[in-house]
Residue, then its C-alpha position, 0 to 999 in steps of 0.5 A: m462479503t462486499a467487494f474490496a473496492e467498496r469496503l475501501a470506499a466505506a473505510v476512507r470515507q469513515q476515517k475521513t482520510p486516505v492515508v495508508v501506513g506502509l510497514d517497512p521494519r528495517y532492524e537498525n531504525l527500530p527503537t533501541s528497546l526492540q533491539s538486542v546487541e547479542q541476538g541482532q543477527n538471530p532471524a528469529h529474534r529480528a522476526s520477533a521484533y519486527s512483529a512487536f514494532c509493527r503491532g505497536v504502530i498498528d495500535v497507534v494508526a488504527p483509529l486514524v486510517p482506513a488501511i496498512k501495507p505490509q512490505a513482504a520483502f522485509f519479513e520474507h528476508l528473515g526466512p521462516a520466522g519472517a513469514s510467521a511475523l508477517a502473518d501475525v501482523i496481518r492478523y493483528a491489523r485485521d482484528r484492529g479493523l484496519l484493511v491490509i494491502v500486501d506489497g509483494k508485486r507477485n506474478d507468474i504464468g498460469s497455475t503459478a499465478a493462480a497459486y499465488a492469487q490464492g494464497y494472498l487474497g480474501i480474508a479466507s486465504a492463507w495470508g488473509a490480505d484484503a489486496l495485493t500488489v502484482n506485476p503486469y510485465l508477464g502479460d494480460d493471462s498473467l493478471q487474469p487469475f489475480i482478478d479472477t480469484a480477487r473477485a471471487n474472494a471480495a478482494g482487490v489487485f493493484v497493478l504496477v502501472k507508474t512506479s515511484n522509483p527514479g529508474g521505473g521509466r527505463f521500461q515504463d515509458l518506452v514507446a509502443d505503438g505511438e504510446p508509452i508502455y505504462r499508458h498501454v498498462a493503464r488501458h488494460v487496467a482501466r477495462l478490467a476495473a470497468e467490468d466489475a465497477a460497483a456503486s462507488g464507481f470503482g472496480t476490482a482492478g487498481a493501480v500502482v502509480g507513484a507521487t514522484y510523477p504528479e503529471q503522469l498522475a494526473e493523465l493516469r487518473g483520466i485514463m483509469p477513472q474506475s480505479w483506485l490508485l494506490i500512491p507510494g513515494y510520499g514523503s521520504q521519496g519526495g512526493t507531496a500532498r500537492d503532487v497527488a491532488a489530481a488523483f483523486r475525484s471531488d468528493g475525495l475518493g479514488a486514491i490512497v496515499n502510502n507513507s512508510r519510513g516518514i511515519i513508521f520511523a518518525h522518531r528519527r526525523a529531526e522534527y521529532s527526535e528531540r521532541f519524542g526520543e526513542s522512548r516516546w516513539q508511538e507518540a511520533v508516529e501519531v503526530a506524523t500520521r496526523q501531519m500527513i492527514a492534515e496536509l492531504r486534508s488542506d491540499t488535496p480533495a481529501g478534504a471533502l471526505 
């Protein structure tokens, strides 16, 4: 199978947008038609509601964007029923032609890291994800099993480098050997990506870099020229199209921008709630997705796609 970095480049070009829709289902924010007063605390009911909701989002965005990013925690907190719902959502998205990036921020050491990698990475794996987010802070030997498995299974890895949360700098910005730790992590990711960069110019190792730190985003694009950047923090966390513009190459490739709440719960946003209401929540999802696509086309090199 073609390497993930190449499949991602092809999907972004085909859809002419780098938008990724994050699936972070929260029961209290679902349309009321999917909620139940009697069964609201029942994990099996909630899991079923999450599956139905996410499939409804996928139906809307599949013709518009290259990928989705389900956040594993929102499913896992429901136990076995939630895990089953996550598996259903991944299968459904793949059947609709979307790439699937599981946001699990996994890692461990040695054989445990290998088990995580084998479980998630590649369409033949148990979870069937195209890519997985990975925490680097157990060291380079903990990352290598993910990279090796991803390469073998034509999958991708997105390493946390500079996260979008306000407290991320507590450790990521600490200085060691004259540079912040996030820059050391970025240089290691860059080396891994350079080892197997393909025709598009990108390798297996990608990076997570938040939209909420635009100066560091521009810096890290320069450090990791052969890595796909997965950018959270757009929309509800305050990131804008102009904030992420420096993450792209001039041809519009190199970055994918995630938006979760701002799209999937668009029916609750002030500008859409009266226009659509809860009964037309999927229409709100479509309009919010198209709005983000237009913003990125207007204010970033994604307009060159």
